[in-house]
N, C-alpha and C positions, 0 to 999 in steps of 0.2 A: 168490646174485646173481653175475653174471659180473664179475670184477675189471676195473676200468677199465684200458685199455691205456696204456702209458707209452712215449713216443717220444723218442729222442735225436736232436736236429737239429744240422746244421752251420750256424752263423750267421756270415756274413761281415761283415754290416753293410750289405749291398746290399739292393735292393728284393726280389729273388726269395726270398732266404733268410728275410727277415722275413715275407713273405707266406706262405711255407710253414709257418712256426711258427704263424701265426694260423689258417691253414686247418686244420691238424692239430688244434689246440685246438678250433676250431669244429666239427670232425667227431667230437668226443667223447673225445679222448685227453689224458692229462697230457703236458706238454711240458717238456723240459729241453734247453737248447741249449749247444753248445760253440763257443767261438771260439778257433781255433788261431793262436798268435803265431809266425809263421814267420821273421821277420827280413827279409822282402821286401815288406812292406806300405808303400805310400807314406805313408799317414797315420801309421803307427807310426814311420817314419823321421823325419818332421817333429817328432814328440814327442821322439824320441831326440836329435836335433840340438839342440832346445831353443830356444824363443822365449817368454820369460816373459810378454811383453805380449800374446801371441796363442797361448794354450795350445790344443793339438789333442787332442780326446777320442778314445779308442780307438773305432773304428767299430762293433765288436760291442757294447761297453758302451753306446754312445750310442743305438743303435737299440733295444737291449733295455730301457734305462731309459725311453725315450720311449714304449714300447708295452707295458710290463708283461710282458716276456718274461724268464723265468729263464735266466740264462746263466752259464757258468763259463769263465774264461780258462785256456788250456792252452799253456804255452810249449814248443814243439817245435823251436825253431830249430836246435839242434845236431844233432838226428836228421834234420831236414828237409834240411839242406845236402848231405849225401852223395847223397840222391835227386836233388836239383837238378843236381848235377854229373855224374850217370850214370843218367839215366832209362831204364828198360827199353823204354818205348814211345816214346821220342824227344821232340822238341820241336815246338811250334807254329811260328808265323811267326818268333818270336824265340827267347828262351831259356825259354819257358814250357812246362814239362813237364806239360801239363794232365791227361792220363790218369793218370800216375804220382802227381801231386799229389792227385787225387781218391781214388785207391786208398789213398794214405798216410793221408789224413784219415778215410776210411771204416773202415780197419782200426783206427785209434785209437778211433774212435767205437764200433766193435763191442766192443773191449776194455772201454770204459767202460760200454756197455750191459750187458754180462755182469756187470760188477762191482757194478752197482746193481740188477740184476734187472729191467731194462727189457725191452721186447718187440720193438722195432724201431728202425731208424734212418731218418731222413728228410732230404732235401735240397731245395733250391730249384731244382733242374735243370728245364729246359724242353726238351722234345724238339725238336731241330733249331735251337736257339738259337745254339749255338757249334759251329763246323765240326769241331773236333777231338774234344772230349770229350762232346758231347751229340747226336751222330748215334745212330741206333737201334743200330747195331752196337757203337759204343763204350759206350753205356749198358748193353747186355747183357754186354759183356766186363767192365765195371767191377763189375757185380753179381756175376758169376761169380767173378772173381779176389778180390773183397773177402770172399768166403764169407758173403754176406748174402742169398743166394737166398731169396726169399719173405719177407724181413724188411727190404727196402730200399724205402721208399715215396717216390715223387716226387709229392707232392700236387698240384702245379700241372699235371702232365701225366698224372695217374692214369688218366683215362678212355681214354687211348690206349695203356695198358700193362696187362699181366695183373694181376689183383688180388693184393695181398700177403696174408699169413696173417691180419693183423688186419682187413683189409677183408672177406675171405672169411667170417670168423666173426662179423662184425658189430660188433666192438669199435671200429672206425673206420668211420664212416658214409661209404661211397664216394659216395653221392649228393651229399654236401656238398663233395666235392673237384672238380677241374677238368680240362679237356682242352686246355690251352694248347699251342701249338706255333709254331715259326718264330722269326724274329729280331725281329719287332715287339714292342713292349711296351704297346700301347694297352690290351689287356685287363688286364694287370697293374696299370697305372696306375689304371684304373677300379676294380679291386678294392681297391687301396690307399686310394682315396677312400671306398669302402664301409666299410672297416675303420677309417678315420681314422688310417691309418698315418703316422708322422712320424719324422724323424731319420735316414732311410736315405741311403746314398751315391747320387749321381746315377746313374740307370739306364744301364747300358752303359758307364759311365765306368771302372769297375774300380779296384782298389787294389793291383795287383800290379806291382812294378817289372819282373818277368820278361817281361811283355808289352810293355815299352817298348823301342823300337829302340835308342835311345842307351844306355840302361843295359845292354842285352844286349850291345852292342858292347864296352863296358868289361869286362863279365864274361867274354866270350870272350877278350879280350886278357889278362885276369888268368890264366885257365886255361892259355892258350898259353904264357905267359912264366913263370908261377910253378909250374904243375903242380897239378892238382886235389887231389892228396894233401896239398899244403902250404897250402891256403887255409883261413883261419880266419874266424870270424864278424866279427872286427875288420876284416879285409880287405873283407868283404862290406859292412859298414856304411859304409866309406869310399867305396864305389862311387857312392853317392848324394850325395856332398858335393863341391862345387867343380868347377873345370875340371881335366881330367886330360891329362897330356902324357907320352907314352912316349919316353924318351930312348934306351933300349937294353933288351934282354931282362931285364937285372938291375935297371933303375932306371926309376921313374916319378916325376913331380912332380905334386902336387895343390895347386891355388891356390884359396883361398876367393873366393866371389863376393859376399859381404856380411858384415856384422859377426857375424851368427849363425854362419855357416860358419867364419869366422876363429876364433871362440872354440872351436868344436868341434875344429878342427884343432890349436889350441894344447893343448887338454885331452888329445887322443889322439895327440899326436906321438910319445910314448914315446922310445925310444932312437934317434932319427933327427934329421936336420938340419931346422931351422926357419929361415925367411927372412922378413924384413919390412923395409920402408923405414926408414932410420935418421933421416931428416930431413923426411919428408912422410907424408901419410896414404896408405894402400894396403892390399893384402891380406896375409894370412899364407899362406906356402907351405911345404909339407913334402916331403921326399924319401921315397919308398917303395921299399924294396928294399935294395940294397947299393951306395950311390953312391961313386964315386971323387972325388978333389978337383975334377976338371974338371966333374963332374956338379953339385957344389955351386955352382960358379960359374954354370953354366947355369941352375940353379934360381933363383939370385939375379937373373939377367938376365930371367927370365920374370916374376918378382914385380915387377921394376922396370917392365916393360911395362904392367902393369895398375895401377900406382900413379898418383899425381897429379903426379909430377915431370915437368918439361918433356921433350918428346921429343928424341932425338938428343944428349942431354947425358949425361955420366957421372953415375951415380946411386949414392949410398952406400946399401948394403943390409947390414943386420946379419944375420949367420948364427950360429946357436948350436946346440950339441948338448950336453946336460947342462950342466956347468960351463964348457965351452969356448965362447967367444964372440969374434967378430972382425967387422970391417967391411970389406966388399969394395966397390970402386968399379967398377961395371959399366955397359956400354952396354945399354939395354933391348933385349930380344930382338926381332928383326925379324918382321913379320907373315908373311913368306914362310917363315921357319924354323918359326914356330908352326903354320902350316898343315900342315906335314909331320909334326909330332909330336902334334898334338891328337887326342884320342880322342873 
């Protein structure tokens, strides 16, 4: 008897990747999925910051659990970051290195495929759905540079692409795959109803900070002022927290927007200055970089601006660093000043 084919899938937690896993299984193959933890997932960020009363499930685990899909989580954050900062194929509209991202994940999936003796890799890509990475030319480039020629199956657009090896030898039933194309998702939503698919992220919504304009602006600012070679994952995690103010190339101030972010900044302040109102409720602020004394005063004034103290009055703000603590009396920062330094 011919051995059943075994496919390794990329499972993001979105609609298309979950449909792809179901389609490949329906076409006769054994399915194992990988969910890569990159450090740039919006849902992962919410879990990392932490809100105990509203826990956020990993999107890959959630969709896998809801739909009986076997999945393994793979933390690639530290290896992924250098690619994000210097992608060979450039960025999309923001800081999203879509082609290099796909290549990174497919190469990891290929290594895993070979380690477990699987036969092919599959994705939820749909021809023409995304302008950068899912054009036909990009799809062909990705297949070639991932070194998966003949072994990279896109089950949702399979009828529009050459057969892979497992389709050609009949171990995956090509007739049970699909020919979707374009940016609309009506056909995928109808297929999700057919499969009874549940728990996937909102179609087209995405879970990648790098496709967000505001986040990308902060990341560009960090690269420009800190240097790509000096950026750590701790720096990256802070980009999704609070309001950010660039005081100089060496100094940035981050101010929490709610209690959850305040707690996160307190936990991750490290060896830097923290500021909070001494006699009223308000946010926590931290300095990021190498602040001088006048930068600490400015940080205190920014924190005062977002607190509950009356406007235009001198406000006591406690600033501390390690065992050093003192109270500064500052005038809340003016909106005109904030507009000039806000990221």
